[in-house]
N, CA, C and O atoms as CSV, one atom per row, in Angstrom:
chain,resi,resn,atom,element,x,y,z
A,1,MET,N,N,-23.612,-0.472,-2.045
A,1,MET,CA,C,-24.231,-1.540,-1.950
A,1,MET,C,C,-23.739,-2.953,-1.700
A,1,MET,O,O,-24.059,-3.697,-0.772
A,2,ALA,N,N,-22.769,-3.220,-2.856
A,2,ALA,CA,C,-21.873,-4.758,-2.571
A,2,ALA,C,C,-21.526,-5.311,-0.940
A,2,ALA,O,O,-21.794,-6.348,-0.333
A,3,ALA,N,N,-20.763,-4.000,-0.577
A,3,ALA,CA,C,-20.593,-3.956,1.275
A,3,ALA,C,C,-21.445,-4.649,2.079
A,3,ALA,O,O,-21.230,-5.565,2.872
A,4,ILE,N,N,-22.852,-3.851,1.633
A,4,ILE,CA,C,-24.426,-4.190,2.829
A,4,ILE,C,C,-24.506,-5.895,2.270
A,4,ILE,O,O,-24.742,-6.803,3.067
A,5,SER,N,N,-24.285,-6.123,0.885
A,5,SER,CA,C,-24.935,-7.716,0.437
A,5,SER,C,C,-23.451,-8.428,0.857
A,5,SER,O,O,-23.458,-9.461,0.188
A,6,LEU,N,N,-22.432,-8.404,1.475
A,6,LEU,CA,C,-20.934,-9.366,2.031
A,6,LEU,C,C,-21.174,-9.525,3.419
A,6,LEU,O,O,-20.931,-10.607,3.953
A,7,ARG,N,N,-21.812,-8.172,4.325
A,7,ARG,CA,C,-22.212,-8.111,5.300
A,7,ARG,C,C,-23.451,-9.252,5.772
A,7,ARG,O,O,-23.332,-10.206,6.541
A,8,LYS,N,N,-24.707,-8.770,4.995
A,8,LYS,CA,C,-25.788,-9.774,5.133
A,8,LYS,C,C,-25.672,-11.274,5.041
A,8,LYS,O,O,-26.246,-12.169,5.660
A,9,GLN,N,N,-24.592,-11.293,3.910
A,9,GLN,CA,C,-23.857,-12.891,3.704
A,9,GLN,C,C,-22.962,-13.827,5.077
A,9,GLN,O,O,-22.762,-15.039,5.156
A,10,ASN,N,N,-22.570,-12.729,6.022
A,10,ASN,CA,C,-21.561,-12.968,6.630
A,10,ASN,C,C,-20.459,-13.639,6.332
A,10,ASN,O,O,-19.876,-14.367,7.135
A,11,THR,N,N,-19.962,-13.354,4.687
A,11,THR,CA,C,-18.810,-14.160,4.374
A,11,THR,C,C,-17.682,-14.129,4.976
A,11,THR,O,O,-17.502,-13.167,5.722
A,12,ARG,N,N,-16.700,-15.046,4.858
A,12,ARG,CA,C,-15.282,-15.240,5.604
A,12,ARG,C,C,-14.473,-14.644,4.575
A,12,ARG,O,O,-14.414,-15.108,3.437
A,13,LEU,N,N,-13.906,-13.714,4.924
A,13,LEU,CA,C,-12.763,-12.694,4.434
A,13,LEU,C,C,-11.498,-13.710,4.935
A,13,LEU,O,O,-11.260,-14.341,5.965
A,14,PRO,N,N,-10.651,-13.465,3.304
A,14,PRO,CA,C,-9.114,-14.299,2.655
A,14,PRO,C,C,-8.676,-13.299,4.139
A,14,PRO,O,O,-9.214,-12.229,4.426
A,15,PRO,N,N,-7.707,-13.900,4.838
A,15,PRO,CA,C,-6.973,-13.107,6.104
A,15,PRO,C,C,-6.099,-12.137,6.195
A,15,PRO,O,O,-5.906,-11.448,7.197
A,16,GLU,N,N,-5.285,-12.013,4.662
A,16,GLU,CA,C,-4.705,-11.042,4.302
A,16,GLU,C,C,-5.588,-9.730,4.126
A,16,GLU,O,O,-5.021,-8.650,3.960
A,17,VAL,N,N,-7.191,-9.834,4.166
A,17,VAL,CA,C,-7.646,-8.425,3.868
A,17,VAL,C,C,-7.727,-7.631,5.346
A,17,VAL,O,O,-8.075,-8.147,6.408
A,18,ASN,N,N,-7.381,-6.464,5.165
A,18,ASN,CA,C,-7.210,-5.902,6.663
A,18,ASN,C,C,-7.886,-4.109,5.888
A,18,ASN,O,O,-7.904,-3.822,4.691
A,19,ARG,N,N,-8.309,-3.307,6.948
A,19,ARG,CA,C,-9.075,-1.895,6.404
A,19,ARG,C,C,-7.919,-1.248,5.966
A,19,ARG,O,O,-8.127,-0.225,5.314
A,20,VAL,N,N,-6.705,-1.582,6.157
A,20,VAL,CA,C,-5.362,-0.699,5.646
A,20,VAL,C,C,-5.250,-1.385,3.878
A,20,VAL,O,O,-5.409,-2.553,3.524
A,21,LEU,N,N,-4.936,-0.211,3.061
A,21,LEU,CA,C,-4.280,-0.837,1.344
A,21,LEU,C,C,-2.776,0.269,0.992
A,21,LEU,O,O,-2.498,1.468,1.035
A,22,TYR,N,N,-2.373,-0.527,0.777
A,22,TYR,CA,C,-1.259,0.103,0.098
A,22,TYR,C,C,-1.082,0.234,-1.312
A,22,TYR,O,O,-0.764,-0.708,-2.037
A,23,VAL,N,N,-1.408,2.083,-1.932
A,23,VAL,CA,C,-1.518,2.199,-3.136
A,23,VAL,C,C,-0.276,2.183,-3.759
A,23,VAL,O,O,0.682,2.676,-3.164
A,24,ARG,N,N,-0.090,1.512,-5.275
A,24,ARG,CA,C,1.475,2.270,-5.662
A,24,ARG,C,C,0.684,3.107,-7.550
A,24,ARG,O,O,-0.432,3.130,-8.070
A,25,ASN,N,N,1.679,3.484,-7.821
A,25,ASN,CA,C,1.937,3.460,-9.911
A,25,ASN,C,C,0.528,4.484,-9.037
A,25,ASN,O,O,-0.675,4.228,-8.973
A,26,LEU,N,N,1.169,5.445,-8.574
A,26,LEU,CA,C,0.204,6.781,-8.138
A,26,LEU,C,C,0.893,8.201,-8.672
A,26,LEU,O,O,1.991,8.566,-8.252
A,27,PRO,N,N,0.101,8.976,-9.670
A,27,PRO,CA,C,0.811,9.974,-10.671
A,27,PRO,C,C,1.711,10.724,-9.331
A,27,PRO,O,O,1.241,10.510,-8.214
A,28,PHE,N,N,2.988,11.592,-9.415
A,28,PHE,CA,C,3.352,11.893,-8.302
A,28,PHE,C,C,3.261,13.444,-7.759
A,28,PHE,O,O,3.881,14.100,-6.921
A,29,ASN,N,N,1.990,13.735,-8.816
A,29,ASN,CA,C,1.939,15.020,-8.151
A,29,ASN,C,C,0.084,15.149,-8.127
A,29,ASN,O,O,-0.545,16.028,-8.716
A,30,ILE,N,N,-0.441,14.183,-7.404
A,30,ILE,CA,C,-2.337,14.118,-7.038
A,30,ILE,C,C,-2.173,14.611,-5.789
A,30,ILE,O,O,-1.099,14.565,-5.189
A,31,SER,N,N,-3.146,15.069,-5.370
A,31,SER,CA,C,-3.726,15.459,-4.183
A,31,SER,C,C,-4.270,14.937,-3.561
A,31,SER,O,O,-5.322,14.417,-3.933
A,32,SER,N,N,-3.855,14.838,-2.434
A,32,SER,CA,C,-4.797,14.126,-0.986
A,32,SER,C,C,-6.659,14.212,-1.149
A,32,SER,O,O,-7.497,13.357,-0.858
A,33,GLU,N,N,-6.834,15.595,-1.724
A,33,GLU,CA,C,-8.228,16.027,-2.145
A,33,GLU,C,C,-8.833,14.936,-3.508
A,33,GLU,O,O,-10.051,14.769,-3.582
A,34,GLU,N,N,-7.734,14.107,-4.729
A,34,GLU,CA,C,-8.014,13.769,-5.219
A,34,GLU,C,C,-7.767,12.264,-4.960
A,34,GLU,O,O,-8.075,11.350,-5.725
A,35,MET,N,N,-7.227,12.168,-3.887
A,35,MET,CA,C,-7.201,10.527,-3.932
A,35,MET,C,C,-8.586,10.090,-2.997
A,35,MET,O,O,-9.227,9.043,-3.082
A,36,TYR,N,N,-8.894,11.624,-1.791
A,36,TYR,CA,C,-10.099,11.607,-0.822
A,36,TYR,C,C,-11.389,11.206,-2.354
A,36,TYR,O,O,-12.027,10.183,-2.106
A,37,ASP,N,N,-11.667,11.692,-3.383
A,37,ASP,CA,C,-12.303,11.403,-4.605
A,37,ASP,C,C,-12.609,10.592,-4.848
A,37,ASP,O,O,-13.722,10.097,-4.668
A,38,ILE,N,N,-11.428,10.059,-5.497
A,38,ILE,CA,C,-11.031,8.560,-6.141
A,38,ILE,C,C,-11.662,7.803,-4.646
A,38,ILE,O,O,-12.888,7.892,-4.591
A,39,PHE,N,N,-11.080,7.150,-3.558
A,39,PHE,CA,C,-11.076,5.936,-2.682
A,39,PHE,C,C,-12.517,6.540,-1.894
A,39,PHE,O,O,-13.345,5.630,-1.853
A,40,GLY,N,N,-12.900,7.484,-1.428
A,40,GLY,CA,C,-14.444,8.458,-0.624
A,40,GLY,C,C,-15.444,7.444,-1.369
A,40,GLY,O,O,-16.425,7.160,-0.682
A,41,LYS,N,N,-15.388,6.778,-2.773
A,41,LYS,CA,C,-16.809,6.202,-3.338
A,41,LYS,C,C,-16.959,5.182,-2.919
A,41,LYS,O,O,-18.008,4.599,-3.191
A,42,TYR,N,N,-15.822,4.457,-1.960
A,42,TYR,CA,C,-15.880,2.746,-1.603
A,42,TYR,C,C,-16.323,3.159,-0.606
A,42,TYR,O,O,-17.359,2.528,-0.398
A,43,GLY,N,N,-16.158,3.850,0.149
A,43,GLY,CA,C,-16.230,4.419,1.948
A,43,GLY,C,C,-16.042,4.938,2.864
A,43,GLY,O,O,-14.910,5.194,2.454
A,44,ALA,N,N,-16.065,5.651,4.351
A,44,ALA,CA,C,-15.887,6.501,4.656
A,44,ALA,C,C,-14.477,6.074,5.060
A,44,ALA,O,O,-14.263,4.916,5.416
A,45,ILE,N,N,-13.389,7.114,5.000
A,45,ILE,CA,C,-11.917,6.782,5.268
A,45,ILE,C,C,-11.296,7.372,6.552
A,45,ILE,O,O,-11.238,8.601,6.522
A,46,ARG,N,N,-10.925,6.921,7.423
A,46,ARG,CA,C,-9.787,7.525,8.021
A,46,ARG,C,C,-8.867,8.159,7.829
A,46,ARG,O,O,-8.956,9.314,8.243
A,47,GLN,N,N,-7.875,7.858,7.300
A,47,GLN,CA,C,-6.754,8.224,6.879
A,47,GLN,C,C,-6.245,8.112,5.521
A,47,GLN,O,O,-6.731,7.274,4.762
A,48,ILE,N,N,-5.255,8.932,5.130
A,48,ILE,CA,C,-4.807,9.030,3.631
A,48,ILE,C,C,-3.172,9.402,3.868
A,48,ILE,O,O,-2.811,10.453,4.398
A,49,ARG,N,N,-2.394,8.519,3.458
A,49,ARG,CA,C,-1.134,9.333,3.579
A,49,ARG,C,C,-0.102,9.047,2.299
A,49,ARG,O,O,0.517,7.997,2.125
A,50,VAL,N,N,-0.064,10.147,1.502
A,50,VAL,CA,C,0.771,9.909,0.197
A,50,VAL,C,C,2.105,10.595,0.470
A,50,VAL,O,O,2.578,11.523,1.125
A,51,GLY,N,N,2.494,9.530,-0.481
A,51,GLY,CA,C,4.517,9.219,-0.131
A,51,GLY,C,C,4.849,10.833,-0.880
A,51,GLY,O,O,4.284,11.286,-1.875
A,52,THR,N,N,5.840,11.441,-0.129
A,52,THR,CA,C,6.345,12.768,-0.581
A,52,THR,C,C,7.715,12.878,-0.628
A,52,THR,O,O,8.264,13.973,-0.748
A,53,SER,N,N,8.431,11.639,-0.529
A,53,SER,CA,C,9.999,11.716,0.015
A,53,SER,C,C,10.675,11.326,-1.477
A,53,SER,O,O,10.098,10.530,-2.217
A,54,LYS,N,N,11.475,11.721,-1.711
A,54,LYS,CA,C,11.924,10.442,-3.053
A,54,LYS,C,C,11.634,8.898,-3.374
A,54,LYS,O,O,11.300,8.334,-4.416
A,55,ASP,N,N,11.885,8.438,-2.097
A,55,ASP,CA,C,11.542,7.090,-2.342
A,55,ASP,C,C,10.141,6.410,-2.041
A,55,ASP,O,O,9.846,5.233,-2.249
A,56,THR,N,N,9.112,7.696,-1.351
A,56,THR,CA,C,7.757,7.105,-1.535
A,56,THR,C,C,6.861,7.595,-2.257
A,56,THR,O,O,5.685,7.234,-2.218
A,57,ARG,N,N,7.594,8.995,-3.437
A,57,ARG,CA,C,6.393,9.232,-4.189
A,57,ARG,C,C,6.170,8.090,-5.175
A,57,ARG,O,O,6.904,7.200,-5.603
A,58,GLY,N,N,4.685,8.483,-5.421
A,58,GLY,CA,C,3.877,7.611,-6.034
A,58,GLY,C,C,3.168,5.873,-4.961
A,58,GLY,O,O,2.775,4.790,-5.395
A,59,THR,N,N,3.278,6.297,-3.802
A,59,THR,CA,C,3.051,5.775,-3.007
A,59,THR,C,C,2.376,6.148,-1.990
A,59,THR,O,O,2.726,7.175,-1.408
A,60,ALA,N,N,1.063,5.279,-1.459
A,60,ALA,CA,C,0.461,6.251,-0.770
A,60,ALA,C,C,-0.342,5.098,0.203
A,60,ALA,O,O,-1.063,4.330,-0.434
A,61,PHE,N,N,-0.299,4.939,1.396
A,61,PHE,CA,C,-1.380,4.243,2.183
A,61,PHE,C,C,-3.057,5.093,2.453
A,61,PHE,O,O,-3.359,6.284,2.525
A,62,VAL,N,N,-3.762,3.991,2.534
A,62,VAL,CA,C,-5.259,4.553,2.880
A,62,VAL,C,C,-6.207,3.860,3.697
A,62,VAL,O,O,-6.994,2.925,3.546
A,63,VAL,N,N,-6.032,4.258,4.165
A,63,VAL,CA,C,-7.194,3.519,5.975
A,63,VAL,C,C,-9.058,3.852,5.449
A,63,VAL,O,O,-9.660,4.829,5.005
A,64,TYR,N,N,-9.338,2.772,5.727
A,64,TYR,CA,C,-10.922,2.541,5.857
A,64,TYR,C,C,-11.323,2.110,6.780
A,64,TYR,O,O,-10.878,1.045,7.207
A,65,GLU,N,N,-12.399,2.853,7.470
A,65,GLU,CA,C,-13.220,2.668,8.669
A,65,GLU,C,C,-14.050,1.543,8.693
A,65,GLU,O,O,-14.642,1.372,9.759
A,66,ASP,N,N,-14.273,0.637,7.701
A,66,ASP,CA,C,-15.055,-0.757,8.041
A,66,ASP,C,C,-13.674,-1.261,6.333
A,66,ASP,O,O,-13.157,-0.681,5.379
A,67,ILE,N,N,-13.715,-2.868,7.048
A,67,ILE,CA,C,-13.133,-3.457,6.223
A,67,ILE,C,C,-13.883,-3.830,4.389
A,67,ILE,O,O,-13.478,-3.780,3.228
A,68,TYR,N,N,-15.144,-4.187,5.117
A,68,TYR,CA,C,-15.488,-4.296,3.810
A,68,TYR,C,C,-15.419,-3.691,2.331
A,68,TYR,O,O,-15.249,-4.169,1.210
A,69,ASP,N,N,-15.721,-1.867,3.082
A,69,ASP,CA,C,-15.328,-0.674,2.231
A,69,ASP,C,C,-13.999,-1.423,2.096
A,69,ASP,O,O,-14.145,-2.313,1.259
A,70,ALA,N,N,-12.682,-1.402,2.631
A,70,ALA,CA,C,-11.724,-1.388,2.017
A,70,ALA,C,C,-11.432,-2.791,0.826
A,70,ALA,O,O,-10.474,-2.713,0.056
A,71,LYS,N,N,-12.188,-3.785,0.807
A,71,LYS,CA,C,-12.398,-5.099,-0.161
A,71,LYS,C,C,-12.939,-4.565,-1.006
A,71,LYS,O,O,-12.204,-4.632,-1.992
A,72,THR,N,N,-13.998,-3.946,-1.279
A,72,THR,CA,C,-14.330,-3.357,-2.246
A,72,THR,C,C,-13.425,-2.360,-3.095
A,72,THR,O,O,-13.255,-2.517,-4.304
A,73,ALA,N,N,-12.809,-1.235,-2.300
A,73,ALA,CA,C,-12.306,-0.700,-2.960
A,73,ALA,C,C,-11.206,-1.235,-3.880
A,73,ALA,O,O,-10.820,-0.873,-4.992
A,74,VAL,N,N,-10.739,-2.452,-2.854
A,74,VAL,CA,C,-9.334,-2.905,-3.784
A,74,VAL,C,C,-10.236,-3.500,-5.123
A,74,VAL,O,O,-10.138,-3.046,-6.263
A,75,ASP,N,N,-11.003,-4.458,-4.768
A,75,ASP,CA,C,-11.811,-5.186,-6.363
A,75,ASP,C,C,-11.971,-4.557,-7.300
A,75,ASP,O,O,-11.744,-4.973,-8.436
A,76,HIS,N,N,-12.723,-2.545,-6.807
A,76,HIS,CA,C,-12.738,-1.621,-8.119
A,76,HIS,C,C,-11.428,-1.004,-8.583
A,76,HIS,O,O,-11.235,-0.949,-9.798
A,77,LEU,N,N,-11.003,-0.787,-8.198
A,77,LEU,CA,C,-9.376,-0.058,-8.198
A,77,LEU,C,C,-8.594,-0.254,-8.680
A,77,LEU,O,O,-7.810,0.444,-9.323
A,78,SER,N,N,-8.658,-1.401,-8.432
A,78,SER,CA,C,-6.961,-2.033,-8.639
A,78,SER,C,C,-7.091,-2.002,-10.164
A,78,SER,O,O,-8.096,-2.528,-10.642
A,79,GLY,N,N,-6.039,-1.353,-11.122
A,79,GLY,CA,C,-5.896,-1.776,-12.259
A,79,GLY,C,C,-7.056,0.150,-12.662
A,79,GLY,O,O,-7.436,0.290,-13.825
A,80,PHE,N,N,-7.166,0.502,-12.345
A,80,PHE,CA,C,-8.262,1.402,-12.417
A,80,PHE,C,C,-7.231,2.744,-12.847
A,80,PHE,O,O,-6.665,3.227,-11.867
A,81,ASN,N,N,-6.969,3.293,-13.950
A,81,ASN,CA,C,-6.626,4.109,-14.372
A,81,ASN,C,C,-6.534,6.022,-14.342
A,81,ASN,O,O,-7.271,6.774,-14.980
A,82,VAL,N,N,-5.595,6.357,-13.560
A,82,VAL,CA,C,-5.384,7.513,-13.295
A,82,VAL,C,C,-3.990,8.547,-13.603
A,82,VAL,O,O,-2.889,8.557,-13.052
A,83,ALA,N,N,-4.630,9.523,-14.890
A,83,ALA,CA,C,-3.173,10.245,-15.176
A,83,ALA,C,C,-2.550,9.093,-15.964
A,83,ALA,O,O,-1.320,9.105,-16.009
A,84,ASN,N,N,-3.300,7.917,-16.707
A,84,ASN,CA,C,-2.355,7.485,-17.902
A,84,ASN,C,C,-1.560,6.466,-16.870
A,84,ASN,O,O,-0.514,6.108,-17.412
A,85,ARG,N,N,-1.673,6.058,-15.951
A,85,ARG,CA,C,-1.298,5.232,-14.547
A,85,ARG,C,C,-2.278,4.442,-14.082
A,85,ARG,O,O,-3.149,4.816,-13.296
A,86,TYR,N,N,-2.149,3.107,-14.641
A,86,TYR,CA,C,-3.208,2.242,-13.828
A,86,TYR,C,C,-2.673,1.751,-12.426
A,86,TYR,O,O,-1.535,1.282,-12.424
A,87,LEU,N,N,-3.438,1.812,-11.108
A,87,LEU,CA,C,-3.229,1.994,-10.066
A,87,LEU,C,C,-2.733,0.503,-9.483
A,87,LEU,O,O,-3.304,-0.543,-9.787
A,88,ILE,N,N,-1.747,0.572,-8.726
A,88,ILE,CA,C,-1.823,-0.984,-7.909
A,88,ILE,C,C,-2.667,-1.106,-6.983
A,88,ILE,O,O,-2.908,-0.031,-6.434
A,89,VAL,N,N,-3.255,-2.034,-6.552
A,89,VAL,CA,C,-4.213,-1.349,-5.090
A,89,VAL,C,C,-3.571,-3.144,-4.302
A,89,VAL,O,O,-3.663,-4.246,-4.841
A,90,LEU,N,N,-3.031,-2.845,-3.073
A,90,LEU,CA,C,-3.146,-3.887,-2.123
A,90,LEU,C,C,-2.870,-3.856,-0.792
A,90,LEU,O,O,-2.091,-3.098,-0.214
A,91,TYR,N,N,-3.696,-4.909,-0.234
A,91,TYR,CA,C,-3.933,-4.984,0.823
A,91,TYR,C,C,-2.266,-4.865,1.979
A,91,TYR,O,O,-1.483,-5.811,1.893
A,92,TYR,N,N,-1.858,-3.485,3.110
A,92,TYR,CA,C,-1.086,-3.560,3.111
A,92,TYR,C,C,-1.168,-4.970,4.330
A,92,TYR,O,O,-2.137,-5.522,4.852
A,93,GLN,N,N,0.404,-5.210,4.463
A,93,GLN,CA,C,1.048,-6.261,5.151
A,93,GLN,C,C,2.073,-6.115,6.047
A,93,GLN,O,O,3.203,-6.010,5.570
A,94,GLN,N,N,1.946,-6.087,7.158
A,94,GLN,CA,C,2.922,-5.372,8.209
A,94,GLN,C,C,4.081,-6.158,7.814
A,94,GLN,O,O,5.005,-5.633,7.192
A,95,ALA,N,N,4.085,-7.458,8.157
A,95,ALA,CA,C,5.178,-8.943,7.979
A,95,ALA,C,C,5.763,-8.585,6.949
A,95,ALA,O,O,6.865,-8.234,7.373
A,96,LYS,N,N,5.754,-8.368,5.346
A,96,LYS,CA,C,6.099,-8.019,4.166
A,96,LYS,C,C,6.819,-7.014,4.459
A,96,LYS,O,O,8.043,-6.933,4.351
A,97,MET,N,N,6.009,-6.138,4.877
A,97,MET,CA,C,6.935,-4.714,4.558
A,97,MET,C,C,8.340,-4.610,5.851
A,97,MET,O,O,9.384,-3.960,5.815
A,98,SER,N,N,7.840,-5.463,6.810
A,98,SER,CA,C,8.987,-5.495,7.748
A,98,SER,C,C,9.730,-5.989,7.630
A,98,SER,O,O,10.618,-5.613,8.396
A,99,LYS,N,N,10.284,-7.553,6.419
A,99,LYS,CA,C,10.834,-8.055,5.982
A,99,LYS,C,C,11.670,-7.481,5.280
A,99,LYS,O,O,12.893,-7.597,5.367
A,100,LYS,N,N,11.025,-6.780,4.489
A,100,LYS,CA,C,12.284,-5.583,3.764
A,100,LYS,C,C,13.374,-4.352,4.005
A,100,LYS,O,O,14.412,-3.821,3.610
A,101,ALA,N,N,12.120,-4.327,5.129
A,101,ALA,CA,C,13.329,-3.426,6.944
A,101,ALA,C,C,14.510,-3.935,6.507
A,101,ALA,O,O,15.422,-3.379,5.894
A,102,ASP,N,N,14.347,-5.500,7.040
A,102,ASP,CA,C,15.611,-5.999,7.844
A,102,ASP,C,C,16.467,-6.667,7.003
A,102,ASP,O,O,17.591,-6.918,7.439
A,103,LEU,N,N,16.165,-7.020,5.849
A,103,LEU,CA,C,16.955,-7.050,4.641
A,103,LEU,C,C,17.517,-6.105,4.227
A,103,LEU,O,O,18.718,-6.320,4.061
A,104,LYS,N,N,16.957,-4.417,3.793
A,104,LYS,CA,C,18.170,-3.977,3.921
A,104,LYS,C,C,18.722,-3.211,5.310
A,104,LYS,O,O,19.154,-2.066,5.179
A,105,LYS,N,N,18.714,-3.716,6.389
A,105,LYS,CA,C,19.301,-3.457,7.542
A,105,LYS,C,C,20.368,-4.225,7.481
A,105,LYS,O,O,21.329,-3.474,7.316
A,106,LYS,N,N,20.883,-5.868,7.548
A,106,LYS,CA,C,21.452,-6.674,6.876
A,106,LYS,C,C,22.079,-6.428,6.070
A,106,LYS,O,O,23.305,-6.450,6.181
A,107,GLU,N,N,21.422,-6.087,4.906
A,107,GLU,CA,C,22.767,-5.631,3.538
A,107,GLU,C,C,23.647,-4.259,4.038
A,107,GLU,O,O,24.872,-4.371,4.067
A,108,ASP,N,N,23.305,-3.551,4.253
A,108,ASP,CA,C,23.865,-2.459,5.705
A,108,ASP,C,C,24.753,-2.844,5.888
A,108,ASP,O,O,25.667,-2.794,5.064
A,109,GLU,N,N,24.865,-3.440,7.158
A,109,GLU,CA,C,25.214,-4.207,7.837
A,109,GLU,C,C,26.661,-5.185,7.051
A,109,GLU,O,O,27.797,-4.968,7.473
A,110,ILE,N,N,26.546,-5.692,6.496
A,110,ILE,CA,C,27.786,-6.389,5.476
A,110,ILE,C,C,28.147,-5.730,4.614
A,110,ILE,O,O,29.084,-6.181,3.955
A,111,ALA,N,N,27.564,-4.349,4.221
A,111,ALA,CA,C,28.516,-3.314,3.262
A,111,ALA,C,C,29.584,-3.418,4.447
A,111,ALA,O,O,30.649,-4.034,4.436
A,112,ARG,N,N,28.983,-2.604,5.543
A,112,ARG,CA,C,30.014,-2.143,7.054
A,112,ARG,C,C,30.993,-3.081,7.789
A,112,ARG,O,O,31.792,-2.876,8.703
A,113,MET,N,N,30.696,-4.055,7.161
A,113,MET,CA,C,31.630,-5.039,7.896
A,113,MET,C,C,32.971,-5.796,6.891
A,113,MET,O,O,34.089,-6.199,7.215
A,114,GLN,N,N,32.035,-5.743,5.176
A,114,GLN,CA,C,33.263,-5.724,4.142
A,114,GLN,C,C,34.037,-4.550,4.204
A,114,GLN,O,O,35.245,-4.701,4.019
A,115,GLU,N,N,33.648,-3.501,4.406
A,115,GLU,CA,C,34.306,-2.372,4.253
A,115,GLU,C,C,35.812,-2.211,5.568
A,115,GLU,O,O,36.941,-1.721,5.539
A,116,LYS,N,N,35.083,-2.839,6.444
A,116,LYS,CA,C,35.518,-2.530,7.756
A,116,LYS,C,C,36.803,-3.589,7.887
A,116,LYS,O,O,37.863,-3.223,8.392
A,117,TYR,N,N,36.617,-4.807,7.428
A,117,TYR,CA,C,37.937,-5.811,6.887
A,117,TYR,C,C,38.344,-5.638,5.283
A,117,TYR,O,O,38.730,-6.593,4.609
A,118,GLY,N,N,38.240,-4.641,4.901
A,118,GLY,CA,C,38.428,-4.643,3.687
A,118,GLY,C,C,38.660,-6.203,2.554
A,118,GLY,O,O,39.613,-6.758,2.005
A,119,ILE,N,N,37.658,-6.346,2.623
A,119,ILE,CA,C,36.561,-7.929,1.838
A,119,ILE,C,C,35.862,-6.589,0.524
A,119,ILE,O,O,35.144,-5.620,0.769
A,120,SER,N,N,36.397,-7.027,-0.768
A,120,SER,CA,C,35.518,-6.611,-1.883
A,120,SER,C,C,34.055,-7.368,-2.493
A,120,SER,O,O,33.928,-8.497,-2.018
A,121,LYS,N,N,33.560,-7.192,-2.914
A,121,LYS,CA,C,32.330,-7.620,-3.520
A,121,LYS,C,C,32.394,-8.525,-4.781
A,121,LYS,O,O,31.458,-9.218,-5.179
A,122,ASP,N,N,33.491,-8.440,-5.295
A,122,ASP,CA,C,33.781,-8.505,-6.518
A,122,ASP,C,C,34.307,-10.046,-5.954
A,122,ASP,O,O,33.717,-10.948,-6.549
A,123,LYS,N,N,35.038,-10.405,-5.194
A,123,LYS,CA,C,35.565,-11.720,-4.682
A,123,LYS,C,C,34.533,-13.190,-4.315
A,123,LYS,O,O,35.056,-14.224,-3.898
């Protein structure tokens, strides 16, 4: 309902708003069906990817069909309590994620070079 009124007003959305949401602090045992139940209340969902590996547990990506549905979900679900955990719902930003990956690659490269040339990290 709120999304319809946003469209009618022809509101300008902030630049970080997009259809892809990054969800953190999820319970590790949450199922995809539970994710669809929680996030499906705010609009049609194209895809949900729940993290299953050691590094990605407790996170998920939710892709909505419509940008206004994604905005409504962020507004309503940030801080939502699921199994005594408060969800952190953010707009996915590729630039920030790739910077973190680049930083990790650079750190690994520095560690390899330090090992190659016998330089310890303490110096």
